[in-house]
N, C-alpha and C positions, 0 to 999 in steps of 0.2 A: 680810578683816575690818579694822575700824578702831576707834579709840577714839572713841566717841560719848558726849558728856557729857549727863547728865540733870540738869536745873536747875529745882528748884522756885523759884517767884517769889513774894516777899512784897510785894504792893502795899500801901503804908502811907498812912493818912490819919488825922489826929487821934490819933496814938499807938497805932493799932490796925491789924492786918492786915485788909484788906477785899478783896472781889472783886465785880465786877459784869459788865455787858455793855457793851463799848466804853467802859469807864471810868465808866459811870453805873449807877444803880439798885444802889448798893453794899450788900453784906451784910457783917456783921462775921464775920471768920474767925479771931479769936483774938488772944492776946497775942504781940507780936513776938518776944521772946526765947524764949518757950516753943515757938513754932512753929519758930524757927531751930534750937533744940536737937534737936527731934524729927526734923527733916530730916537733921541731921548724923548722928544715931544710926541712921537708916534707910538710910544709904548714898548720899545725894545726892552728886554729884561737885562741885557748886558750889551757891551760893545767890545769888539776885539779890534785892536790897532796893531797891525803887523808891518814892520819895516822889512819888506821882502828883499831888499838889496843889501842889507847890512852885512850879512855873512859873506856874500860874494865880493863885496867891496872892502871887506876887512875893517869895518868901523863899528862903533858902538851905536846902540839904539838912540834915537833922537830925544833926549831928555826934555828939551825946551818945548817940543811939540806935544809931548805927553803932558807937561804942565798946562799948556793952553787947552788941550782937549779935556783933561780932568776938571779944569776950572769952569768948563762950559756945560757940563752934564751932571745929572744927579743919579746916574745908574752906575753899577760896577764897570770898571774898565780893565780889560786884560791886555797886556802889552807884550810883544815878542819881536825878536829879530836882533841878532848880534850879541846876545847874552853870553858872557864868558866867565863870570865870577859871581861870588856872593855879593861883592861890592856893587856889581851892576844891578842886582836885585834891590839892594838898599837904595841906590840912587833913584830907581824907578818908583819904588814905594814912596820915597820922599817927594817925588814929583806928582804923586797922586794916583798911581796905578793901584788897583785892588788886587790884581793877580799878575804874575809874570810867567811867561811861557818861554821855554828853551827847547832847542832841537839838537843842533850840531854839537853844542857844548856838552850836553848830557851824554851823547855818544862818545865824545873824546874822553870825558871824565865822569863816569857814572856816579862817582862819589859826591859830585856837586849836587846831585838830587838829594842825597842824604843830608848834606850840609845845609842846603837851603831850607829843606823841610824842618830840620831841627831848629834852625835860627828864626824862621818866619812863620812856621806852621804849614802843614800839608795843604790846607785849604787855599793857600795863596800860591802854591807851586803847581804849574801846569807843564807837562811834557808834551810837546807837539811831535807827532809821528806822521811824516809824509811817506806814503807807501805806493809802490808800483808792483803789481802782481805779488802782493804780500811781502815784498822786500822793502826795508827801510831805505829811503833815499834822502840826500841832503842837498844844500845849495840850490834850492828851487827845483829839485828833482833832477839836477844835472849829474849828481854823483851817486853811484850805487855803493852800498855798504856791505852787502852780503849778510846783513842781519835780518832775521825773521821778525816781521812786525808783531806777530802775536806773542812770541817769546819775549820780545823787547817790552811790550806793553805789560806783561806780567812782572818783569823785573823792575820797571820804573815805579809801578804801584807798590811793590814790596820795599822799594827804597824810600818811599814816602811821598811820591807825587800824588796830589789829591785829585787830579783830573788829567784826562788825556784829550788832546785836540787831534783827532784823526782825520787826515786829508788823503783821499784817494787821488793821486796825481793822474791816474788814467781817466778820471772823471772830471777833474777840476775845470770849471768854466764851460763844460760841454753840454750841460743841461739835460743829460740823459739819466739822471737819478743818482742818488748816493749808492755807494757800494755797501749794500745792506748785509751781505754775507760776511765781509771783512769787519764791518762795524759790530755785528753781533759776536763774532769770534773774539774780537778785542775786548768787548764789554764783558763777556763771560769769563775770559781769562784774567783780566785785570781786577775786576771787582770794584772799580772806582768809576765815577761818572765819566762818560765818554761824550765828547762833542763831535757830532757827525759833520764833516765838511767835504765839499767837492762834489758837484754834480746836480744840485737842486735845479729842477726845470719847471716843476708844476706843483700844485698844492698836494697832490697825492704822494709826491716824493718825500715831503716832510713827514707825512703819516707813516709811510713805510720805514723811514729811518727810526722812528720811535717804536713801532710795533714789531717789525721784522728785525731791525738792527739793534733794538734795545738801547738806543741812544737816550741820554739824559738831556741833551740839548741839540738844537739844530742850528747850523751856521750857514749863512748865505751872503753873497756879495752882489754880483751883477744883477740878479733878479730884483733886488731892492734898489740898487743904485740907479738903474735905468727905468724904474717905474713899472716893471712887468707885474710885480706883486708888491703888496705892502705887508708890514709886520701885522697890522690889524687883520688882514685877510687870512694870513697863516694862522693866527691865534683863533679866529672865528672857526676856521675849518677844523683845526685840531679839537676844539671844544665840541663842535658838532659831531665829530667822530668818537667822542667820549674818551679821549686820551689826555685831555687838559682840563684842569679844574679852574 
């Protein structure tokens, strides 16, 4: 048995929690701070807070929102969206983030991974990889990069990223299961913890992400937001299956 983290994800746009399919057709899922408090109380291991429109809109991540959320919970908070510099990392850590995740900025300037890891420690640096057919995509899946996801995962780990947040854009919001083949390939290539994201639809999907995908953490959004499953149900199921202590 191992410690598998269960991480609800708050995708945020225009000051509200939202959820859609592949980052489009967004539905309102509630107040940010209220959602965060609820997940803290129901036993989430960590919370992810992602500003999904920051890069597309060319603005920085919402520091004031991060302060409010961090002040309302007692579990680690990972924040991402619009990160472009080591200074951005510093501001978010000062606001209460436990970890900071970057995607587009790391692709533009891979040296930023080295710099952030050296300054803040690898354990606080996450690189988010959004993939379609094993190709890295950015801007909410709207822009192709031509970069192979597995090769990129190996590079970011070598540069000092302590964790990878891997989202299958082909599966995101569709509830037909995580991409376990891609998750496993990334996990094996990178050698650092991988958070599986995109596609959870039932309890068995979480189990497959851990066993078949070798994920160290499982992330979900709409299943939790709209009450289809709870963190407690996922934890109990994984414990019953013998993959969670």
